[in-house]
C-alpha positions in Angstrom: -166.5 169.2 -41.6 -165.2 166.0 -40.0 -163.4 166.0 -36.7 -160.3 164.6 -38.4 -160.3 167.4 -40.9 -160.8 170.1 -38.3 -157.8 168.7 -36.3 -155.7 168.6 -39.4 -156.5 172.3 -40.2 -155.4 173.5 -36.7 -152.5 171.1 -36.4 -154.1 169.4 -33.3 -153.5 165.7 -32.6 -156.9 164.0 -32.9 -156.5 162.4 -29.5 -156.4 165.9 -27.9 -159.8 166.6 -29.3 -161.3 164.0 -27.0 -159.2 165.1 -24.0 -160.8 164.6 -20.6 -159.6 165.6 -17.2 -156.8 163.3 -16.0 -158.2 160.9 -13.4 -156.3 162.3 -10.5 -157.6 164.0 -7.3 -157.1 167.7 -7.0 -154.6 167.0 -4.2 -152.5 164.7 -6.4 -152.6 167.3 -9.3 -151.3 169.9 -6.8 -148.6 167.5 -5.6 -147.6 166.9 -9.2 -147.2 170.6 -9.7 -144.9 170.8 -6.7 -142.9 167.8 -7.8 -142.5 169.3 -11.3 -141.2 172.6 -9.9 -138.9 170.8 -7.5 -137.6 168.5 -10.2 -136.9 171.4 -12.6 -134.9 173.1 -9.8 -133.2 169.9 -8.5 -133.3 167.1 -11.2 -131.0 165.0 -9.0 -133.7 164.4 -6.4 -135.1 160.9 -6.1 -138.3 160.0 -4.3 -136.8 160.1 -0.8 -135.5 163.7 -1.3 -138.8 164.7 -3.0 -140.7 163.5 0.2 -138.4 165.7 2.3 -138.8 168.7 0.0 -142.6 168.3 0.1 -142.5 168.1 3.8 -140.6 171.3 4.0 -143.4 172.9 2.1 -146.0 171.6 4.6 -147.0 168.4 2.7 -146.7 165.2 4.6 -146.7 162.6 1.8 -145.5 159.0 2.0 -142.8 157.8 -0.4 -145.0 155.3 -2.2 -147.3 158.1 -3.3 -144.3 160.1 -4.7 -143.0 156.9 -6.4 -146.3 156.5 -8.2 -146.6 160.1 -9.3 -143.1 160.6 -10.6 -143.2 157.8 -13.2 -146.7 159.1 -14.3 -145.1 162.5 -14.9 -142.1 160.9 -16.6 -139.5 162.4 -14.3 -136.4 160.7 -12.9 -133.4 161.5 -10.8 -130.0 160.2 -11.9 -131.4 156.7 -12.2 -133.6 155.5 -15.1 -137.2 156.4 -15.2 -139.4 153.5 -14.0 -141.8 153.8 -17.0 -141.0 156.6 -19.4 -137.5 155.4 -20.0 -138.2 151.7 -20.1 -137.1 150.3 -23.4 -139.7 148.5 -25.5 -139.5 144.7 -24.8 -137.2 142.9 -27.3 -136.1 146.1 -29.0 -132.5 147.0 -29.8 -130.7 149.5 -27.6 -128.1 151.5 -29.5 -124.8 152.8 -28.1 -124.2 156.3 -27.0 -122.2 157.8 -29.9 -121.6 161.4 -28.7 -118.9 161.1 -26.0 -115.9 163.2 -26.9 -117.6 164.5 -30.1 -117.2 168.2 -31.0 -120.5 169.6 -32.5 -119.5 172.0 -35.3 -122.6 172.4 -37.6 -126.3 172.4 -37.8 -128.0 169.0 -38.4 -124.9 167.1 -37.1 -126.8 166.0 -34.0 -130.5 166.1 -33.1 -131.9 164.9 -29.8 -135.4 164.3 -28.4 -137.1 163.9 -25.1 -140.5 164.0 -23.4 -141.6 166.2 -20.5 -144.6 166.8 -18.3 -146.6 170.0 -18.8 -149.1 171.0 -16.2 -152.5 172.6 -16.8 -155.1 174.1 -14.5 -157.0 170.8 -14.1 -154.8 168.2 -15.6 -151.6 167.6 -17.5 -150.2 166.7 -21.0 -146.9 165.6 -22.4 -144.6 167.5 -24.6 -142.0 166.0 -27.0 -139.5 168.1 -28.9 -136.6 167.6 -31.3 -133.6 169.8 -30.8 -130.6 170.6 -33.0 -127.6 170.6 -30.7 -125.4 173.0 -32.5 -127.9 175.9 -32.8 -130.3 174.8 -30.0 -133.1 175.2 -32.6 -136.3 173.4 -31.9 -136.9 171.6 -35.2 -140.4 170.3 -34.2 -142.6 169.5 -31.2 -146.0 168.1 -30.3 -148.3 167.8 -27.3 -150.1 164.6 -26.4 -152.5 163.5 -23.6 -150.8 160.0 -23.5 -147.3 158.6 -23.6 -148.0 156.4 -26.6 -145.5 156.3 -29.5 -147.7 158.0 -32.1 -147.0 161.6 -31.2 -143.3 161.0 -31.1 -143.5 159.4 -34.6 -145.5 162.3 -36.1 -143.0 164.8 -34.6 -140.1 162.9 -36.1 -141.8 162.6 -39.5 -142.3 166.4 -39.7 -138.8 167.0 -38.6 -137.3 164.7 -41.3 -139.3 166.5 -43.9 -137.4 169.7 -43.1 -133.9 168.3 -42.8 -131.9 165.2 -41.8 -129.4 164.9 -39.0 -126.3 162.8 -39.1 -126.9 161.4 -35.6 -130.2 161.3 -33.6 -129.9 160.9 -29.8 -132.6 159.9 -27.3 -133.0 158.1 -24.0 -134.0 154.5 -23.8 -137.7 155.2 -23.5 -140.1 152.8 -25.1 -141.3 155.5 -27.6 -137.8 155.9 -28.9 -136.7 152.2 -28.9 -139.8 151.0 -30.6 -139.4 149.4 -34.0 -141.5 152.1 -35.7 -139.3 154.9 -34.4 -135.9 153.4 -35.1 -137.1 152.1 -38.5 -137.9 155.7 -39.5 -134.4 156.8 -38.6 -132.7 153.8 -40.3 -134.7 154.3 -43.5 -133.5 157.9 -43.5 -129.9 156.6 -43.0 -129.6 158.5 -39.7 -127.1 157.1 -37.1 -129.0 156.3 -33.9 -127.5 157.1 -30.5 -129.0 156.4 -27.1 -128.2 157.7 -23.6 -126.6 155.2 -21.2 -128.8 153.9 -18.5 -128.9 156.3 -15.6 -126.9 159.0 -17.4 -129.2 162.0 -17.5 -126.4 164.3 -18.7 -126.0 162.4 -22.0 -129.0 164.5 -23.2 -128.0 167.7 -21.4 -129.1 170.2 -24.1 -132.7 168.9 -24.1 -132.8 169.0 -20.3 -131.7 172.6 -20.5 -134.5 173.3 -23.0 -137.1 171.9 -20.6 -135.8 174.1 -17.8 -136.0 177.1 -20.1 -139.5 176.3 -21.4 -140.9 175.8 -17.9 -139.4 178.8 -16.2 -140.1 181.2 -19.1 -143.4 179.9 -20.2 -145.2 177.1 -18.3 -144.8 178.3 -14.8 -145.9 181.8 -15.8 -149.2 180.6 -17.3 -152.2 178.6 -16.1 -153.3 176.7 -19.1 -157.1 176.1 -19.1 -156.9 173.1 -21.4 -155.1 171.3 -24.2 -155.9 173.9 -26.8 -154.7 176.7 -24.5 -151.5 174.8 -23.8 -150.8 174.2 -27.5 -151.5 177.8 -28.5 -149.2 179.2 -25.8 -146.4 176.7 -26.5 -146.6 177.4 -30.2 -146.1 181.1 -29.5 -143.3 180.4 -27.1 -141.4 178.1 -29.4 -141.7 180.7 -32.2 -140.2 183.3 -29.8 -137.6 180.9 -28.6 -136.4 180.0 -32.1 -136.7 183.5 -33.7 -136.3 186.1 -31.1 -134.7 184.9 -27.9 -130.9 185.6 -27.8 -129.0 182.6 -26.5 -125.9 183.2 -24.3 -124.2 180.1 -25.6 -124.7 181.3 -29.2 -123.0 184.7 -28.5 -126.5 186.2 -28.1 -127.8 185.1 -31.5 -131.1 183.4 -31.9 -131.3 179.6 -32.6 -132.9 180.2 -35.9 -130.1 182.6 -37.1 -127.5 180.0 -36.2 -129.4 177.0 -37.6 -130.0 178.6 -40.9 -126.7 180.4 -41.1 -128.2 183.9 -41.3 -124.9 185.4 -40.2 -122.2 183.1 -41.6 -119.3 185.1 -40.0 -120.7 184.8 -36.5 -121.5 181.2 -37.0 -118.0 180.4 -38.1 -116.7 182.2 -34.9 -119.1 180.2 -32.8 -117.7 176.9 -34.1 -114.4 177.9 -32.5 -115.8 179.5 -29.4 -118.3 176.7 -28.5 -115.9 173.8 -29.2 -115.1 173.3 -25.5 -118.8 173.5 -24.5 -119.7 170.8 -27.0 -117.3 168.2 -25.7 -119.1 165.5 -23.7 
């Protein structure tokens, strides 16, 4: 059986089959773990505060080193990410369309983002598409690089399941690329993009990353890509189907997304209106 067919059968990106240890020293990988944990706790910290925070943990690291590692991890403070959020050259930037909008139904607004996922001896990147009303993770994928392809394949699978009215993202090159925006335009989806330096424009996805890391990633020590994918697959199944969500009146995202309990969902539309105003 060909490698391509094997990857297809286990839903593994082909690039992950050829995964090799990221070319970083053991010390840098440890620093990246510490930076990731600090950022998840204090996402408003820039490189200067990160240096201070590392120093308080006994690590004397110069700012240039932190400035190199943070973009590699795809993390930012309140200012735009140096690399991960750089728009693709010459590509259109769409306005932010969600300010003041009340989210009242599933598939009204979807959003996406990319985050860093640590492993025992390296790291990968995770992209997810989230429905804002239900907090349901429509689809997700892991990649060893920050190229556009894994974002495109995630979007394609999501659009096969449903179609949002509005799709929101940051201004990263993956999401401003012609291939990505063309997919949405062909599906007649209205495109929205976060303002530069406005991390709170995509607040629900940021909350998702915090939940995933505290409840899954930081409790595990993934041995490799396959281990990371397997554990994340189990977690997202739990998150969607079993985990009660306080903002959903302790219903699960899946129940709200698919309208399993229509009465409770109708009540949520009233109770969550204030929370959905941006």
